[in-house]
PQR file with spaces between the fields and no chain letter, atoms N, CA, C, O and H, PARSE charges and radii, in Angstrom:
ATOM       1  N    MET     1     -21.047 -146.767    2.960 -0.4000 1.5000
ATOM       2  CA   MET     1     -21.813 -145.995    2.010 -0.0000 2.0000
ATOM       3  C    MET     1     -21.276 -144.569    1.995  0.5500 1.7000
ATOM       4  O    MET     1     -21.004 -143.992    3.048 -0.5500 1.4000
ATOM       5  N    VAL     2     -21.126 -144.009    0.813 -0.4000 1.5000
ATOM       6  CA   VAL     2     -20.578 -142.676    0.660 -0.0000 2.0000
ATOM       7  C    VAL     2     -21.713 -141.657    0.662  0.5500 1.7000
ATOM       8  O    VAL     2     -22.502 -141.592   -0.280 -0.5500 1.4000
ATOM       9  H    VAL     2     -21.347 -144.478   -0.043  0.4000 1.0000
ATOM      10  N    ASN     3     -21.787 -140.866    1.726 -0.4000 1.5000
ATOM      11  CA   ASN     3     -22.750 -139.762    1.802 -0.0000 2.0000
ATOM      12  C    ASN     3     -24.171 -140.128    1.381  0.5500 1.7000
ATOM      13  O    ASN     3     -24.833 -139.327    0.720 -0.5500 1.4000
ATOM      14  H    ASN     3     -21.146 -140.919    2.492  0.4000 1.0000
ATOM      15  N    GLY     4     -24.651 -141.298    1.740 -0.4000 1.5000
ATOM      16  CA   GLY     4     -26.029 -141.678    1.445 -0.0000 2.0000
ATOM      17  C    GLY     4     -26.295 -142.080    0.010  0.5500 1.7000
ATOM      18  O    GLY     4     -27.457 -142.159   -0.389 -0.5500 1.4000
ATOM      19  H    GLY     4     -24.113 -141.948    2.277  0.4000 1.0000
ATOM      20  N    ILE     5     -25.275 -142.336   -0.778 -0.4000 1.5000
ATOM      21  CA   ILE     5     -25.467 -142.750   -2.169 -0.0000 2.0000
ATOM      22  C    ILE     5     -26.046 -144.166   -2.185  0.5500 1.7000
ATOM      23  O    ILE     5     -25.565 -145.052   -1.479 -0.5500 1.4000
ATOM      24  H    ILE     5     -24.331 -142.273   -0.455  0.4000 1.0000
ATOM      25  N    GLN     6     -27.077 -144.363   -2.992 -0.4000 1.5000
ATOM      26  CA   GLN     6     -27.732 -145.654   -3.074 -0.0000 2.0000
ATOM      27  C    GLN     6     -27.899 -146.086   -4.528  0.5500 1.7000
ATOM      28  O    GLN     6     -27.875 -145.266   -5.445 -0.5500 1.4000
ATOM      29  H    GLN     6     -27.468 -143.642   -3.565  0.4000 1.0000
ATOM      30  N    LYS     7     -28.067 -147.390   -4.713 -0.4000 1.5000
ATOM      31  CA   LYS     7     -28.322 -147.946   -6.031 -0.0000 2.0000
ATOM      32  C    LYS     7     -29.585 -147.315   -6.619  0.5500 1.7000
ATOM      33  O    LYS     7     -30.581 -147.130   -5.919 -0.5500 1.4000
ATOM      34  H    LYS     7     -28.086 -148.057   -3.968  0.4000 1.0000
ATOM      35  N    GLY     8     -29.531 -146.992   -7.897 -0.4000 1.5000
ATOM      36  CA   GLY     8     -30.679 -146.417   -8.591 -0.0000 2.0000
ATOM      37  C    GLY     8     -30.681 -144.901   -8.647  0.5500 1.7000
ATOM      38  O    GLY     8     -31.473 -144.314   -9.384 -0.5500 1.4000
ATOM      39  H    GLY     8     -28.722 -147.143   -8.465  0.4000 1.0000
ATOM      40  N    MET     9     -29.808 -144.254   -7.882 -0.4000 1.5000
ATOM      41  CA   MET     9     -29.742 -142.789   -7.923 -0.0000 2.0000
ATOM      42  C    MET     9     -29.089 -142.352   -9.228  0.5500 1.7000
ATOM      43  O    MET     9     -28.216 -143.041   -9.756 -0.5500 1.4000
ATOM      44  H    MET     9     -29.164 -144.731   -7.284  0.4000 1.0000
ATOM      45  N    ARG    10     -29.515 -141.215   -9.740 -0.4000 1.5000
ATOM      46  CA   ARG    10     -28.967 -140.656  -10.967 -0.0000 2.0000
ATOM      47  C    ARG    10     -27.759 -139.779  -10.628  0.5500 1.7000
ATOM      48  O    ARG    10     -27.692 -139.167   -9.562 -0.5500 1.4000
ATOM      49  H    ARG    10     -30.224 -140.655   -9.311  0.4000 1.0000
ATOM      50  N    CYS    11     -26.810 -139.738  -11.563 -0.4000 1.5000
ATOM      51  CA   CYS    11     -25.619 -138.915  -11.363 -0.0000 2.0000
ATOM      52  C    CYS    11     -25.148 -138.391  -12.715  0.5500 1.7000
ATOM      53  O    CYS    11     -25.650 -138.800  -13.762 -0.5500 1.4000
ATOM      54  H    CYS    11     -26.864 -140.235  -12.428  0.4000 1.0000
ATOM      55  N    ARG    12     -24.176 -137.480  -12.679 -0.4000 1.5000
ATOM      56  CA   ARG    12     -23.551 -136.976  -13.904 -0.0000 2.0000
ATOM      57  C    ARG    12     -22.080 -136.693  -13.607  0.5500 1.7000
ATOM      58  O    ARG    12     -21.696 -136.431  -12.467 -0.5500 1.4000
ATOM      59  H    ARG    12     -23.767 -137.148  -11.828  0.4000 1.0000
ATOM      60  N    THR    13     -21.283 -136.751  -14.646 -0.4000 1.5000
ATOM      61  CA   THR    13     -19.850 -136.505  -14.474 -0.0000 2.0000
ATOM      62  C    THR    13     -19.597 -135.021  -14.251  0.5500 1.7000
ATOM      63  O    THR    13     -20.325 -134.171  -14.762 -0.5500 1.4000
ATOM      64  H    THR    13     -21.595 -136.964  -15.572  0.4000 1.0000
ATOM      65  N    THR    14     -18.563 -134.724  -13.489 -0.4000 1.5000
ATOM      66  CA   THR    14     -18.186 -133.332  -13.235 -0.0000 2.0000
ATOM      67  C    THR    14     -17.011 -132.901  -14.107  0.5500 1.7000
ATOM      68  O    THR    14     -16.663 -131.722  -14.166 -0.5500 1.4000
ATOM      69  H    THR    14     -17.971 -135.414  -13.074  0.4000 1.0000
ATOM      70  N    LYS    15     -16.406 -133.878  -14.784 -0.4000 1.5000
ATOM      71  CA   LYS    15     -15.277 -133.590  -15.669 -0.0000 2.0000
ATOM      72  C    LYS    15     -15.173 -134.724  -16.676  0.5500 1.7000
ATOM      73  O    LYS    15     -15.867 -135.732  -16.545 -0.5500 1.4000
ATOM      74  H    LYS    15     -16.689 -134.836  -14.736  0.4000 1.0000
ATOM      75  N    MET    16     -14.323 -134.575  -17.670 -0.4000 1.5000
ATOM      76  CA   MET    16     -14.104 -135.640  -18.632 -0.0000 2.0000
ATOM      77  C    MET    16     -13.375 -136.787  -17.932  0.5500 1.7000
ATOM      78  O    MET    16     -12.406 -136.566  -17.207 -0.5500 1.4000
ATOM      79  H    MET    16     -13.759 -133.756  -17.776  0.4000 1.0000
ATOM      80  N    ILE    17     -13.847 -138.004  -18.154 -0.4000 1.5000
ATOM      81  CA   ILE    17     -13.251 -139.177  -17.508 -0.0000 2.0000
ATOM      82  C    ILE    17     -12.793 -140.157  -18.581  0.5500 1.7000
ATOM      83  O    ILE    17     -13.563 -140.525  -19.468 -0.5500 1.4000
ATOM      84  H    ILE    17     -14.635 -138.183  -18.743  0.4000 1.0000
ATOM      85  N    ARG    18     -11.554 -140.568  -18.494 -0.4000 1.5000
ATOM      86  CA   ARG    18     -10.998 -141.568  -19.407 -0.0000 2.0000
ATOM      87  C    ARG    18     -11.268 -142.953  -18.819  0.5500 1.7000
ATOM      88  O    ARG    18     -10.873 -143.228  -17.686 -0.5500 1.4000
ATOM      89  H    ARG    18     -10.928 -140.268  -17.773  0.4000 1.0000
ATOM      90  N    THR    19     -11.935 -143.825  -19.577 -0.4000 1.5000
ATOM      91  CA   THR    19     -12.269 -145.172  -19.107 -0.0000 2.0000
ATOM      92  C    THR    19     -11.755 -146.206  -20.096  0.5500 1.7000
ATOM      93  O    THR    19     -11.257 -145.859  -21.167 -0.5500 1.4000
ATOM      94  H    THR    19     -12.256 -143.602  -20.497  0.4000 1.0000
ATOM      95  N    HIS    20     -11.879 -147.480  -19.733 -0.4000 1.5000
ATOM      96  CA   HIS    20     -11.471 -148.558  -20.635 -0.0000 2.0000
ATOM      97  C    HIS    20     -12.326 -148.592  -21.904  0.5500 1.7000
ATOM      98  O    HIS    20     -11.896 -149.115  -22.932 -0.5500 1.4000
ATOM      99  H    HIS    20     -12.284 -147.762  -18.863  0.4000 1.0000
ATOM     100  N    GLY    21     -13.539 -148.034  -21.827 -0.4000 1.5000
ATOM     101  CA   GLY    21     -14.452 -148.019  -22.970 -0.0000 2.0000
ATOM     102  C    GLY    21     -14.419 -146.734  -23.777  0.5500 1.7000
ATOM     103  O    GLY    21     -15.180 -146.587  -24.734 -0.5500 1.4000
ATOM     104  H    GLY    21     -13.888 -147.609  -20.992  0.4000 1.0000
ATOM     105  N    GLY    22     -13.557 -145.807  -23.410 -0.4000 1.5000
ATOM     106  CA   GLY    22     -13.461 -144.531  -24.109 -0.0000 2.0000
ATOM     107  C    GLY    22     -13.621 -143.364  -23.145  0.5500 1.7000
ATOM     108  O    GLY    22     -13.512 -143.529  -21.930 -0.5500 1.4000
ATOM     109  H    GLY    22     -12.939 -145.926  -22.633  0.4000 1.0000
ATOM     110  N    LEU    23     -13.878 -142.191  -23.694 -0.4000 1.5000
ATOM     111  CA   LEU    23     -14.023 -140.987  -22.884 -0.0000 2.0000
ATOM     112  C    LEU    23     -15.488 -140.746  -22.533  0.5500 1.7000
ATOM     113  O    LEU    23     -16.382 -140.930  -23.359 -0.5500 1.4000
ATOM     114  H    LEU    23     -13.966 -142.057  -24.681  0.4000 1.0000
ATOM     115  N    LEU    24     -15.710 -140.330  -21.289 -0.4000 1.5000
ATOM     116  CA   LEU    24     -17.021 -139.855  -20.863 -0.0000 2.0000
ATOM     117  C    LEU    24     -16.914 -138.348  -20.765  0.5500 1.7000
ATOM     118  O    LEU    24     -16.093 -137.831  -20.008 -0.5500 1.4000
ATOM     119  H    LEU    24     -14.984 -140.181  -20.618  0.4000 1.0000
ATOM     120  N    GLY    25     -17.725 -137.644  -21.514 -0.4000 1.5000
ATOM     121  CA   GLY    25     -17.688 -136.191  -21.502 -0.0000 2.0000
ATOM     122  C    GLY    25     -18.257 -135.623  -20.210  0.5500 1.7000
ATOM     123  O    GLY    25     -18.939 -136.314  -19.452 -0.5500 1.4000
ATOM     124  H    GLY    25     -18.393 -138.064  -22.130  0.4000 1.0000
ATOM     125  N    ARG    26     -17.966 -134.371  -19.981 -0.4000 1.5000
ATOM     126  CA   ARG    26     -18.510 -133.675  -18.818 -0.0000 2.0000
ATOM     127  C    ARG    26     -20.027 -133.626  -18.938  0.5500 1.7000
ATOM     128  O    ARG    26     -20.551 -133.427  -20.034 -0.5500 1.4000
ATOM     129  H    ARG    26     -17.412 -133.810  -20.596  0.4000 1.0000
ATOM     130  N    PHE    27     -20.727 -133.800  -17.847 -0.4000 1.5000
ATOM     131  CA   PHE    27     -22.187 -133.791  -17.740 -0.0000 2.0000
ATOM     132  C    PHE    27     -22.846 -135.040  -18.333  0.5500 1.7000
ATOM     133  O    PHE    27     -24.056 -135.037  -18.556 -0.5500 1.4000
ATOM     134  H    PHE    27     -20.301 -133.961  -16.957  0.4000 1.0000
ATOM     135  N    THR    28     -22.085 -136.105  -18.592 -0.4000 1.5000
ATOM     136  CA   THR    28     -22.674 -137.370  -19.016 -0.0000 2.0000
ATOM     137  C    THR    28     -23.464 -137.939  -17.844  0.5500 1.7000
ATOM     138  O    THR    28     -22.979 -137.944  -16.712 -0.5500 1.4000
ATOM     139  H    THR    28     -21.101 -136.108  -18.411  0.4000 1.0000
ATOM     140  N    GLU    29     -24.680 -138.417  -18.107 -0.4000 1.5000
ATOM     141  CA   GLU    29     -25.546 -138.896  -17.037 -0.0000 2.0000
ATOM     142  C    GLU    29     -25.630 -140.412  -17.014  0.5500 1.7000
ATOM     143  O    GLU    29     -25.461 -141.081  -18.033 -0.5500 1.4000
ATOM     144  H    GLU    29     -25.074 -138.413  -19.026  0.4000 1.0000
ATOM     145  N    GLY    30     -25.898 -140.941  -15.814 -0.4000 1.5000
ATOM     146  CA   GLY    30     -26.029 -142.376  -15.646 -0.0000 2.0000
ATOM     147  C    GLY    30     -26.740 -142.720  -14.348  0.5500 1.7000
ATOM     148  O    GLY    30     -27.171 -141.839  -13.604 -0.5500 1.4000
ATOM     149  H    GLY    30     -26.035 -140.397  -14.985  0.4000 1.0000
ATOM     150  N    THR    31     -26.855 -144.027  -14.089 -0.4000 1.5000
ATOM     151  CA   THR    31     -27.536 -144.539  -12.905 -0.0000 2.0000
ATOM     152  C    THR    31     -26.553 -145.340  -12.065  0.5500 1.7000
ATOM     153  O    THR    31     -25.849 -146.207  -12.583 -0.5500 1.4000
ATOM     154  H    THR    31     -26.505 -144.742  -14.694  0.4000 1.0000
ATOM     155  N    ILE    32     -26.505 -145.053  -10.784 -0.4000 1.5000
ATOM     156  CA   ILE    32     -25.598 -145.746   -9.870 -0.0000 2.0000
ATOM     157  C    ILE    32     -26.071 -147.186   -9.675  0.5500 1.7000
ATOM     158  O    ILE    32     -27.239 -147.433   -9.377 -0.5500 1.4000
ATOM     159  H    ILE    32     -27.076 -144.349  -10.364  0.4000 1.0000
ATOM     160  N    GLN    33     -25.147 -148.130   -9.849 -0.4000 1.5000
ATOM     161  CA   GLN    33     -25.441 -149.554   -9.714 -0.0000 2.0000
ATOM     162  C    GLN    33     -24.997 -150.111   -8.360  0.5500 1.7000
ATOM     163  O    GLN    33     -25.553 -151.101   -7.883 -0.5500 1.4000
ATOM     164  H    GLN    33     -24.198 -147.930  -10.091  0.4000 1.0000
ATOM     165  N    GLY    34     -24.006 -149.485   -7.746 -0.4000 1.5000
ATOM     166  CA   GLY    34     -23.535 -149.971   -6.455 -0.0000 2.0000
ATOM     167  C    GLY    34     -22.224 -149.327   -6.044  0.5500 1.7000
ATOM     168  O    GLY    34     -21.635 -148.540   -6.786 -0.5500 1.4000
ATOM     169  H    GLY    34     -23.554 -148.681   -8.133  0.4000 1.0000
ATOM     170  N    LEU    35     -21.780 -149.680   -4.843 -0.4000 1.5000
ATOM     171  CA   LEU    35     -20.535 -149.163   -4.276 -0.0000 2.0000
ATOM     172  C    LEU    35     -19.592 -150.318   -3.994  0.5500 1.7000
ATOM     173  O    LEU    35     -20.016 -151.405   -3.601 -0.5500 1.4000
ATOM     174  H    LEU    35     -22.258 -150.319   -4.240  0.4000 1.0000
ATOM     175  N    VAL    36     -18.298 -150.066   -4.200 -0.4000 1.5000
ATOM     176  CA   VAL    36     -17.283 -151.076   -3.960 -0.0000 2.0000
ATOM     177  C    VAL    36     -16.169 -150.444   -3.148  0.5500 1.7000
ATOM     178  O    VAL    36     -15.749 -149.324   -3.436 -0.5500 1.4000
ATOM     179  H    VAL    36     -17.953 -149.183   -4.519  0.4000 1.0000
ATOM     180  N    ASP    37     -15.687 -151.153   -2.135 -0.4000 1.5000
ATOM     181  CA   ASP    37     -14.538 -150.696   -1.371 -0.0000 2.0000
ATOM     182  C    ASP    37     -13.305 -151.415   -1.910  0.5500 1.7000
ATOM     183  O    ASP    37     -13.250 -152.645   -1.895 -0.5500 1.4000
ATOM     184  H    ASP    37     -16.029 -152.063   -1.902  0.4000 1.0000
ATOM     185  N    ASN    38     -12.312 -150.653   -2.387 -0.4000 1.5000
ATOM     186  CA   ASN    38     -11.114 -151.222   -2.968 -0.0000 2.0000
ATOM     187  C    ASN    38      -9.900 -150.590   -2.303  0.5500 1.7000
ATOM     188  O    ASN    38      -9.569 -149.432   -2.559 -0.5500 1.4000
ATOM     189  H    ASN    38     -12.357 -149.654   -2.398  0.4000 1.0000
ATOM     190  N    LEU    39      -9.242 -151.365   -1.447 -0.4000 1.5000
ATOM     191  CA   LEU    39      -8.041 -150.903   -0.754 -0.0000 2.0000
ATOM     192  C    LEU    39      -8.281 -149.587   -0.015  0.5500 1.7000
ATOM     193  O    LEU    39      -7.430 -148.697   -0.019 -0.5500 1.4000
ATOM     194  H    LEU    39      -9.511 -152.305   -1.239  0.4000 1.0000
ATOM     195  N    GLY    40      -9.441 -149.476    0.614 -0.4000 1.5000
ATOM     196  CA   GLY    40      -9.770 -148.297    1.389 -0.0000 2.0000
ATOM     197  C    GLY    40     -10.343 -147.146    0.577  0.5500 1.7000
ATOM     198  O    GLY    40     -10.641 -146.084    1.125 -0.5500 1.4000
ATOM     199  H    GLY    40     -10.132 -150.198    0.618  0.4000 1.0000
ATOM     200  N    ARG    41     -10.499 -147.348   -0.720 -0.4000 1.5000
ATOM     201  CA   ARG    41     -11.084 -146.311   -1.582 -0.0000 2.0000
ATOM     202  C    ARG    41     -12.495 -146.724   -1.971  0.5500 1.7000
ATOM     203  O    ARG    41     -12.745 -147.898   -2.247 -0.5500 1.4000
ATOM     204  H    ARG    41     -10.257 -148.211   -1.166  0.4000 1.0000
ATOM     205  N    GLN    42     -13.408 -145.780   -1.995 -0.4000 1.5000
ATOM     206  CA   GLN    42     -14.776 -146.057   -2.412 -0.0000 2.0000
ATOM     207  C    GLN    42     -14.898 -145.831   -3.917  0.5500 1.7000
ATOM     208  O    GLN    42     -14.642 -144.730   -4.405 -0.5500 1.4000
ATOM     209  H    GLN    42     -13.205 -144.827   -1.771  0.4000 1.0000
ATOM     210  N    LEU    43     -15.288 -146.868   -4.647 -0.4000 1.5000
ATOM     211  CA   LEU    43     -15.551 -146.761   -6.074 -0.0000 2.0000
ATOM     212  C    LEU    43     -17.045 -146.939   -6.298  0.5500 1.7000
ATOM     213  O    LEU    43     -17.698 -147.710   -5.595 -0.5500 1.4000
ATOM     214  H    LEU    43     -15.497 -147.762   -4.250  0.4000 1.0000
ATOM     215  N    ILE    44     -17.580 -146.224   -7.279 -0.4000 1.5000
ATOM     216  CA   ILE    44     -19.002 -146.271   -7.565 -0.0000 2.0000
ATOM     217  C    ILE    44     -19.185 -146.854   -8.960  0.5500 1.7000
ATOM     218  O    ILE    44     -18.614 -146.355   -9.929 -0.5500 1.4000
ATOM     219  H    ILE    44     -17.049 -145.598   -7.850  0.4000 1.0000
ATOM     220  N    SER    45     -19.981 -147.909   -9.055 -0.4000 1.5000
ATOM     221  CA   SER    45     -20.304 -148.508  -10.345 -0.0000 2.0000
ATOM     222  C    SER    45     -21.478 -147.745  -10.942  0.5500 1.7000
ATOM     223  O    SER    45     -22.518 -147.587  -10.302 -0.5500 1.4000
ATOM     224  H    SER    45     -20.445 -148.314   -8.267  0.4000 1.0000
ATOM     225  N    VAL    46     -21.301 -147.269  -12.182 -0.4000 1.5000
ATOM     226  CA   VAL    46     -22.337 -146.478  -12.846 -0.0000 2.0000
ATOM     227  C    VAL    46     -22.643 -147.068  -14.217  0.5500 1.7000
ATOM     228  O    VAL    46     -21.738 -147.382  -14.990 -0.5500 1.4000
ATOM     229  H    VAL    46     -20.456 -147.398  -12.702  0.4000 1.0000
ATOM     230  N    GLN    47     -23.942 -147.214  -14.504 -0.4000 1.5000
ATOM     231  CA   GLN    47     -24.416 -147.578  -15.842 -0.0000 2.0000
ATOM     232  C    GLN    47     -24.729 -146.265  -16.546  0.5500 1.7000
ATOM     233  O    GLN    47     -25.731 -145.622  -16.231 -0.5500 1.4000
ATOM     234  H    GLN    47     -24.677 -146.958  -13.875  0.4000 1.0000
ATOM     235  N    TRP    48     -23.897 -145.862  -17.483 -0.4000 1.5000
ATOM     236  CA   TRP    48     -24.067 -144.592  -18.180 -0.0000 2.0000
ATOM     237  C    TRP    48     -25.156 -144.724  -19.225  0.5500 1.7000
ATOM     238  O    TRP    48     -25.385 -145.814  -19.748 -0.5500 1.4000
ATOM     239  H    TRP    48     -23.083 -146.384  -17.739  0.4000 1.0000
ATOM     240  N    ASP    49     -25.826 -143.635  -19.535 -0.4000 1.5000
ATOM     241  CA   ASP    49     -26.914 -143.640  -20.514 -0.0000 2.0000
ATOM     242  C    ASP    49     -26.448 -144.100  -21.891  0.5500 1.7000
ATOM     243  O    ASP    49     -27.261 -144.545  -22.702 -0.5500 1.4000
ATOM     244  H    ASP    49     -25.640 -142.749  -19.110  0.4000 1.0000
ATOM     245  N    SER    50     -25.164 -143.998  -22.160 -0.4000 1.5000
ATOM     246  CA   SER    50     -24.599 -144.449  -23.438 -0.0000 2.0000
ATOM     247  C    SER    50     -24.492 -145.971  -23.520  0.5500 1.7000
ATOM     248  O    SER    50     -24.206 -146.515  -24.587 -0.5500 1.4000
ATOM     249  H    SER    50     -24.504 -143.636  -21.501  0.4000 1.0000
ATOM     250  N    GLY    51     -24.721 -146.665  -22.395 -0.4000 1.5000
ATOM     251  CA   GLY    51     -24.632 -148.123  -22.365 -0.0000 2.0000
ATOM     252  C    GLY    51     -23.380 -148.649  -21.683  0.5500 1.7000
ATOM     253  O    GLY    51     -23.322 -149.825  -21.325 -0.5500 1.4000
ATOM     254  H    GLY    51     -24.953 -146.223  -21.528  0.4000 1.0000
ATOM     255  N    LEU    52     -22.388 -147.809  -21.498 -0.4000 1.5000
ATOM     256  CA   LEU    52     -21.143 -148.185  -20.845 -0.0000 2.0000
ATOM     257  C    LEU    52     -21.348 -148.293  -19.339  0.5500 1.7000
ATOM     258  O    LEU    52     -22.018 -147.452  -18.741 -0.5500 1.4000
ATOM     259  H    LEU    52     -22.434 -146.853  -21.788  0.4000 1.0000
ATOM     260  N    THR    53     -20.777 -149.318  -18.730 -0.4000 1.5000
ATOM     261  CA   THR    53     -20.777 -149.444  -17.270 -0.0000 2.0000
ATOM     262  C    THR    53     -19.327 -149.394  -16.811  0.5500 1.7000
ATOM     263  O    THR    53     -18.478 -150.115  -17.336 -0.5500 1.4000
ATOM     264  H    THR    53     -20.233 -150.001  -19.216  0.4000 1.0000
ATOM     265  N    THR    54     -19.045 -148.539  -15.828 -0.4000 1.5000
ATOM     266  CA   THR    54     -17.675 -148.392  -15.350 -0.0000 2.0000
ATOM     267  C    THR    54     -17.666 -147.912  -13.904  0.5500 1.7000
ATOM     268  O    THR    54     -18.690 -147.480  -13.374 -0.5500 1.4000
ATOM     269  H    THR    54     -19.734 -147.953  -15.401  0.4000 1.0000
ATOM     270  N    TYR    55     -16.504 -147.994  -13.277 -0.4000 1.5000
ATOM     271  CA   TYR    55     -16.328 -147.509  -11.911 -0.0000 2.0000
ATOM     272  C    TYR    55     -15.734 -146.109  -11.954  0.5500 1.7000
ATOM     273  O    TYR    55     -14.879 -145.811  -12.787 -0.5500 1.4000
ATOM     274  H    TYR    55     -15.672 -148.345  -13.707  0.4000 1.0000
ATOM     275  N    VAL    56     -16.198 -145.252  -11.044 -0.4000 1.5000
ATOM     276  CA   VAL    56     -15.671 -143.889  -10.921 -0.0000 2.0000
ATOM     277  C    VAL    56     -15.462 -143.576   -9.446  0.5500 1.7000
ATOM     278  O    VAL    56     -16.014 -144.244   -8.571 -0.5500 1.4000
ATOM     279  H    VAL    56     -16.892 -145.495  -10.367  0.4000 1.0000
ATOM     280  N    PHE    57     -14.663 -142.561   -9.185 -0.4000 1.5000
ATOM     281  CA   PHE    57     -14.473 -142.067   -7.828 -0.0000 2.0000
ATOM     282  C    PHE    57     -15.541 -141.025   -7.521  0.5500 1.7000
ATOM     283  O    PHE    57     -16.085 -140.402   -8.432 -0.5500 1.4000
ATOM     284  H    PHE    57     -14.214 -142.018   -9.896  0.4000 1.0000
ATOM     285  N    ILE    58     -15.837 -140.837   -6.254 -0.4000 1.5000
ATOM     286  CA   ILE    58     -16.877 -139.897   -5.828 -0.0000 2.0000
ATOM     287  C    ILE    58     -16.590 -138.478   -6.301  0.5500 1.7000
ATOM     288  O    ILE    58     -17.527 -137.728   -6.577 -0.5500 1.4000
ATOM     289  H    ILE    58     -15.395 -141.343   -5.513  0.4000 1.0000
ATOM     290  N    ASN    59     -15.321 -138.089   -6.402 -0.4000 1.5000
ATOM     291  CA   ASN    59     -14.995 -136.728   -6.833 -0.0000 2.0000
ATOM     292  C    ASN    59     -15.165 -136.520   -8.337  0.5500 1.7000
ATOM     293  O    ASN    59     -15.021 -135.397   -8.820 -0.5500 1.4000
ATOM     294  H    ASN    59     -14.561 -138.698   -6.178  0.4000 1.0000
ATOM     295  N    GLU    60     -15.471 -137.589   -9.089 -0.4000 1.5000
ATOM     296  CA   GLU    60     -15.654 -137.480  -10.534 -0.0000 2.0000
ATOM     297  C    GLU    60     -17.119 -137.322  -10.941  0.5500 1.7000
ATOM     298  O    GLU    60     -17.419 -137.069  -12.108 -0.5500 1.4000
ATOM     299  H    GLU    60     -15.588 -138.501   -8.696  0.4000 1.0000
ATOM     300  N    ILE    61     -18.034 -137.473   -9.970 -0.4000 1.5000
ATOM     301  CA   ILE    61     -19.460 -137.357  -10.283 -0.0000 2.0000
ATOM     302  C    ILE    61     -20.164 -136.459   -9.273  0.5500 1.7000
ATOM     303  O    ILE    61     -19.633 -136.160   -8.203 -0.5500 1.4000
ATOM     304  H    ILE    61     -17.790 -137.679   -9.022  0.4000 1.0000
ATOM     305  N    GLU    62     -21.363 -136.039   -9.636 -0.4000 1.5000
ATOM     306  CA   GLU    62     -22.253 -135.392   -8.680 -0.0000 2.0000
ATOM     307  C    GLU    62     -23.572 -136.154   -8.747  0.5500 1.7000
ATOM     308  O    GLU    62     -24.058 -136.487   -9.828 -0.5500 1.4000
ATOM     309  H    GLU    62     -21.795 -136.281  -10.505  0.4000 1.0000
ATOM     310  N    VAL    63     -24.131 -136.418   -7.594 -0.4000 1.5000
ATOM     311  CA   VAL    63     -25.387 -137.137   -7.518 -0.0000 2.0000
ATOM     312  C    VAL    63     -26.517 -136.140   -7.693  0.5500 1.7000
ATOM     313  O    VAL    63     -26.560 -135.103   -7.031 -0.5500 1.4000
ATOM     314  H    VAL    63     -23.736 -136.147   -6.716  0.4000 1.0000
ATOM     315  N    LYS    64     -27.431 -136.470   -8.594 -0.4000 1.5000
ATOM     316  CA   LYS    64     -28.557 -135.582   -8.858 -0.0000 2.0000
ATOM     317  C    LYS    64     -29.607 -135.775   -7.763  0.5500 1.7000
ATOM     318  O    LYS    64     -29.834 -136.889   -7.290 -0.5500 1.4000
ATOM     319  H    LYS    64     -27.396 -137.312   -9.131  0.4000 1.0000
ATOM     320  N    THR    65     -30.231 -134.684   -7.377 -0.4000 1.5000
ATOM     321  CA   THR    65     -31.313 -134.778   -6.400 -0.0000 2.0000
ATOM     322  C    THR    65     -32.537 -135.358   -7.078  0.5500 1.7000
ATOM     323  O    THR    65     -32.600 -135.421   -8.306 -0.5500 1.4000
ATOM     324  H    THR    65     -30.047 -133.780   -7.761  0.4000 1.0000
ATOM     325  N    ARG    66     -33.494 -135.776   -6.299 -0.4000 1.5000
ATOM     326  CA   ARG    66     -34.725 -136.350   -6.843 -0.0000 2.0000
ATOM     327  C    ARG    66     -35.447 -135.335   -7.734  0.5500 1.7000
ATOM     328  O    ARG    66     -35.977 -135.693   -8.786 -0.5500 1.4000
ATOM     329  H    ARG    66     -33.442 -135.725   -5.302  0.4000 1.0000
ATOM     330  N    VAL    67     -35.464 -134.092   -7.316 -0.4000 1.5000
ATOM     331  CA   VAL    67     -36.136 -133.040   -8.086 -0.0000 2.0000
ATOM     332  C    VAL    67     -35.445 -132.857   -9.431  0.5500 1.7000
ATOM     333  O    VAL    67     -36.123 -132.752  -10.452 -0.5500 1.4000
ATOM     334  H    VAL    67     -35.034 -133.801   -6.462  0.4000 1.0000
ATOM     335  N    GLU    68     -34.121 -132.816   -9.460 -0.4000 1.5000
ATOM     336  CA   GLU    68     -33.379 -132.670  -10.717 -0.0000 2.0000
ATOM     337  C    GLU    68     -33.673 -133.827  -11.661  0.5500 1.7000
ATOM     338  O    GLU    68     -33.829 -133.620  -12.864 -0.5500 1.4000
ATOM     339  H    GLU    68     -33.570 -132.901   -8.630  0.4000 1.0000
ATOM     340  N    SER    69     -33.752 -135.049  -11.126 -0.4000 1.5000
ATOM     341  CA   SER    69     -34.020 -136.224  -11.935 -0.0000 2.0000
ATOM     342  C    SER    69     -35.420 -136.163  -12.531  0.5500 1.7000
ATOM     343  O    SER    69     -35.616 -136.531  -13.689 -0.5500 1.4000
ATOM     344  H    SER    69     -33.626 -135.217  -10.148  0.4000 1.0000
ATOM     345  N    GLU    70     -36.395 -135.702  -11.750 -0.4000 1.5000
ATOM     346  CA   GLU    70     -37.777 -135.621  -12.249 -0.0000 2.0000
ATOM     347  C    GLU    70     -37.904 -134.555  -13.324  0.5500 1.7000
ATOM     348  O    GLU    70     -38.625 -134.756  -14.301 -0.5500 1.4000
ATOM     349  H    GLU    70     -36.236 -135.404  -10.809  0.4000 1.0000
ATOM     350  N    VAL    71     -37.222 -133.429  -13.169 -0.4000 1.5000
ATOM     351  CA   VAL    71     -37.285 -132.345  -14.151 -0.0000 2.0000
ATOM     352  C    VAL    71     -36.636 -132.774  -15.450  0.5500 1.7000
ATOM     353  O    VAL    71     -37.170 -132.477  -16.518 -0.5500 1.4000
ATOM     354  H    VAL    71     -36.636 -133.266  -12.375  0.4000 1.0000
ATOM     355  N    SER    72     -35.493 -133.470  -15.403 -0.4000 1.5000
ATOM     356  CA   SER    72     -34.811 -133.878  -16.631 -0.0000 2.0000
ATOM     357  C    SER    72     -35.562 -134.989  -17.358  0.5500 1.7000
ATOM     358  O    SER    72     -35.311 -135.225  -18.540 -0.5500 1.4000
ATOM     359  H    SER    72     -35.059 -133.711  -14.535  0.4000 1.0000
ATOM     360  N    ALA    73     -36.483 -135.682  -16.670 -0.4000 1.5000
ATOM     361  CA   ALA    73     -37.268 -136.735  -17.314 -0.0000 2.0000
ATOM     362  C    ALA    73     -38.436 -136.168  -18.122  0.5500 1.7000
ATOM     363  O    ALA    73     -39.021 -136.870  -18.947 -0.5500 1.4000
ATOM     364  H    ALA    73     -36.686 -135.491  -15.710  0.4000 1.0000
ATOM     365  N    ILE    74     -38.772 -134.910  -17.887 -0.4000 1.5000
ATOM     366  CA   ILE    74     -39.920 -134.288  -18.590 -0.0000 2.0000
ATOM     367  C    ILE    74     -39.543 -133.909  -20.006  0.5500 1.7000
ATOM     368  O    ILE    74     -40.373 -133.378  -20.744 -0.5500 1.4000
ATOM     369  H    ILE    74     -38.296 -134.339  -17.216  0.4000 1.0000
């Protein structure tokens, strides 16, 4: 597990990410679906609010705290 990241936590991109489904802009938000170990690298599966699901590296996202998630839901 990478730094306590768990399924269901909210996150957002820290930079533009090119994916198989198109570009994810900076600050795009989504929900973490799980973690995968691939050849010693940790990949994070994210369901983005746009409907796209893709894998990202930990340095491409920031995990939102519980307080941040509650405030953005208001």
